[in-house]
C-alpha positions, 0 to 999 in steps of 0.5 A, spaced: 195 936 359 202 935 362 207 931 361 210 928 366 218 925 366 219 918 368 225 917 372 229 910 372 230 908 380 234 901 380 231 896 384 235 894 390 239 888 388 241 893 382 245 898 386 252 897 386 253 893 380 256 899 376 262 900 382 263 892 381 265 892 374 268 899 375 272 894 380 273 888 376 275 892 370 281 895 374 283 890 377 284 886 370 288 893 367 292 892 374 294 885 372 296 887 365 300 892 367 304 888 373 305 883 368 307 888 363 313 892 367 315 885 369 316 883 362 320 889 360 324 889 367 326 882 365 328 883 358 332 889 361 336 884 365 336 879 360 339 885 355 343 887 360 347 880 362 347 879 354 351 886 353 356 884 359 357 877 356 358 881 349 363 886 353 367 880 356 368 877 349 370 883 346 376 885 351 378 878 352 379 878 344 382 884 345 387 881 350 389 876 344 390 880 339 395 886 345 398 878 346 400 877 338 404 884 338 407 883 345 410 876 342 412 879 335 415 885 339 419 880 344 421 877 340 423 882 335 427 885 341 431 878 342 427 875 348 426 882 351 421 886 353 421 893 349 420 899 353 413 899 349 410 893 353 414 894 359 409 897 364 403 892 361 408 886 363 410 882 369 416 882 371 417 877 376 424 874 376 424 868 379 430 863 375 436 869 376 439 872 370 437 878 367 432 875 364 424 875 366 419 869 368 415 872 361 422 874 357 425 866 358 417 863 357 418 867 350 424 864 349 421 857 350 425 856 356 420 855 362 416 850 358 408 849 358 404 850 364 401 842 362 407 839 363 407 843 371 413 847 369 410 854 368 406 856 374 403 862 371 396 863 369 390 869 368 390 869 376 398 871 376 397 873 368 404 875 364 401 881 362 395 886 363 391 890 359 386 895 359 381 895 353 374 899 353 375 901 361 375 893 362 381 889 364 384 882 360 389 878 364 393 875 359 397 868 360 402 867 356 405 859 355 410 856 350 408 850 346 413 847 342 418 849 336 418 846 330 424 847 325 423 848 317 427 846 312 434 850 313 441 847 316 443 843 321 444 850 326 436 850 328 438 846 333 442 850 337 438 856 335 433 857 341 439 858 346 442 864 341 437 868 340 431 865 336 433 863 329 440 866 330 445 863 325 440 859 321 439 858 314 431 856 315 426 859 320 423 856 326 415 855 327 414 857 334 407 856 337 404 859 343 398 858 347 395 865 349 389 865 355 386 872 355 380 872 361 376 878 363 371 879 368 365 884 368 361 884 375 359 876 376 361 875 368 368 871 366 370 870 359 377 867 357 378 866 350 384 861 349 388 862 342 394 858 339 399 863 336 403 861 330 410 866 329 415 864 323 421 866 326 426 868 321 432 872 322 430 874 329 422 876 328 416 873 326 415 873 319 
């Protein structure tokens, strides 16, 4: 007695089914892979943009801190930029005399840009500083002074050297704009700096 092995032979209409199924599975996997790659790429792009925006904010904030120190130092140096800050400051002098435009601005002589008396902006900044490899362009505008209780000689103090000869103090307000550009991302941070002047320096 012999045992015969029977082999399955697919019918004519079943041939190629496995190939078609394999191709369909591969196509679905290819679509999922493409979507995953596009999603990851988009995520990286958004992440990079966010990082750049944060960097511009950090550098602009650093410019504000730098400007605050520059204002304090200049006032304490009798409205003259000291050697510490000289390399960062625009030394243009359009008004004649010994003071630069920036020094006159700190003294309150050039006025406020809102009135059209102050021509500089972050495009033509008072100071430029590099922070973390990026540049902050800084515009400082004198806004106004406010007399605090003291002697009547405070009125003339600004032309003698801020606070000179007074028994009281003067509040000096400055507007600071710090702009940073990284790639196609711009960010400007604006702050108001208040100096309570006393004895020729910010208290």
